[in-house]
N, C-alpha and C positions, 0 to 999 in steps of 0.2 A: 465372382470376385467383387468386393465392394468397390463402388465408383466414388470418385472424389465429389465433394459437395455435401454439406451437412444440412439436414432439414431443421431449420431453426425452430419451428413450432414444436418439435419433439424434445427440445433441450431446455433445461432449467439454467438460466444464465448464472445463477448463484453457484452452480456446480463448477463453473469455469472461472470463478473469481477467487482472488487471493484473500484469505481471511484477515490479513494484516492491512493491506492497502485498499482492499475492496474493489480493486480494478481487475480487468482481465489478467489472467496469469501471463507473466513475461518470463521466459526462460524457466519454466516450471521444474521444480525438484520435489522429490518425495522423501519425507522423513522416515526413519525406521518404523514408526507407528502407523504409517500408511497415509498421512495427510500431505497435501500439496500446497506449496507456497511459491511465490516468485523467488528466484535465487537471491536477488539483492535484498528482499524483505527479510527472509529467514536468516540470512547471514548477518544483517544489521541487528536483528533481534538477539542472535547468539553472541555477537560482539559485545553486547551489554552484559552478557553473563560470563564473559571470560574470566572475570575476577574470581568467581567461585569454581570454575572448571567443571561445572555441572550444567548441562544444556537441556532445555525443556521444549516441548511442543506447545506453542501458544494456544492450540485448540484443546488438546486432551490432557495437557500437563504431564505427560509421560516424560521421564528424564533419561538422559543419555550421558555416558562417560566412557571413553573420551568423546570429543566433539565429532559427530558423524561427518564423513566425507560424502557430499551429495553429488549425484550425477543428474544431468539434465534428462527430464522425461520427454524424449523426442516424440513419442506417439501422442502424448497429451498436447505438446506444443503444436503439432500439426493440426490437431482437432480445433484448438483455440484459434489458430490463424484462419482456418476455414470458416469457423463461426463468425469471426470478425468480418471476413470478406462477404459472407452471406448477409450479415446485418447491414453492411454498407450498401450492398446491391439492392436489398429489399426495401430499405428505408434510408436513403442518402441524407435525409433531413435530420436524422437523429443526432448527427455530430454538431449541428448548429445550436447556438445558445437560444434558449427560449425563456419565458417568464420564470423567474426564480433561479435561473442558472447563472453561474459565474462566467463572464465572458473572457476570452483570451485577449490580453492587452496588446498582442502583436499582429493580430489579423487586421489587414488593411481594408478588406471589403466586408462581406457578410461575416459577422463574428462567429467563430466556432466556440463550442463549450470548453471551458478550461478544465483540465484534469488535475493540475497541481498549481500551488502557489509557492514561490520561492521567497523565503524570509530575508535572504540577502539582497536579491534584486528588487524585492517588494513589488512583484508583478506576478500575474497569473498566465499560464501557458496551456494551449491546446496540445493535442498529441504531437502534431508536426513540429510546432515551435518548442516543444519540450525536449526534443531529441538531443540538442547540444549539451543539456545538463546531464544526460546519461552517457554521452560519448566523449565529451571533451574533458581532459584532465583539469582544465582551468576552472571547471564548475564542481570539482570533486568535493570541496568543503561547503558547498551551498546547501542550505537546509530546505528540503521540499516537504510540504504538508498538503493535505487535501485542499482542493481549491476553495478559497474562502473570500467572500466579498468584504467582510470586515477584517481587513488585514491587521489593524491595530490591536485586535483581540489576541493576536499571536505574538505581540511584542510586549515586554514588561514595561509598564507605564513609568516605573521608577528609575530603572536602569537602562531602558531602551535596548535591551538585549533579547534574543529569541527565547521564548518560553519553552524550555526543554525538560523541566523537572516537575514532578508532582510531589507535593508535601502531604503525606498521609496524616500527619498530626493536625494540620489546619485544613485539610481537604481542599487544597487550592493548587493551581498550576503556577510555577515561579521560574525565574531564570537562575543561572548558576551563581550570580552575584548575591541573590537573595539568600542562598544557603550559607553565605559568609556573614550575613547580617541578622535580620530578625528571625530567620528560620534555621539558625545554627543549632546543631545537635538534634534537629527534628528527624523524624522517620521519613526519608525521601527515596523516591525511585525515579527512573527515567520516565518522562512523560509518555514516550512512545510505548513503553512496556505497559503502563497503566491504561492507556487508550486501547491497546491491543487486547488486554484482558477484558475490558468492558465491552469491546466490539464482539469478541468471541462469546461472551456470556449472553449477550442480547441478540446474537445472530440466530438464524434458523436452527432448529433443534438437531439438525444432522449436518455433518460435514460431507462435502462431495467426496466420493471414493475416487482414487486415482485409476483404478481398474474399472472404467466406466463403460457401460453398454451404450454404444453410439449407433444410431441408425443412419445409413447413408441412402441418398436417393440419386 
């Protein structure tokens, strides 16, 4: 019988990352086409498609109607947690911020690497300090993006609102107030959807399978 403990050197980290947030899978779910995403990531992506009532896979573009009901992939979730534990044990320094990394604004001693930046708080958070944003209803409407040092690039310089929309007409990222002004009647999409499509197109040429062969030691 397989024993607990994942051999890290036999695993490709990308296979256990969400194609949307590019972080380790959290509460992984499997779409009908066989691709895996964080539950919150794929639900957020599909929420933006509710208007059309046609839902697509961000990776392969297969469409589904009605909206699929997704169940947590418990086996994959266990493997991801074991991998994270193995990485922390094998290389505890990997979580600390190094040259070029964005530092957590709330670490009081040695700074950990920030995973996300909140556009509402205008601060960056490591995994531990990020948990209230996921767990507390008070942070439900806060906008999280990939950790970024240049926070002002995520804020509209004209309206001082979060940049959440992509204008395909002008090929630029804008805020919702811009769509009522100089970008009115332009072809626009959610910035998250545009970034996801670009990430998927430029990502490795294969998506990790959810039924994955894992070696245990």
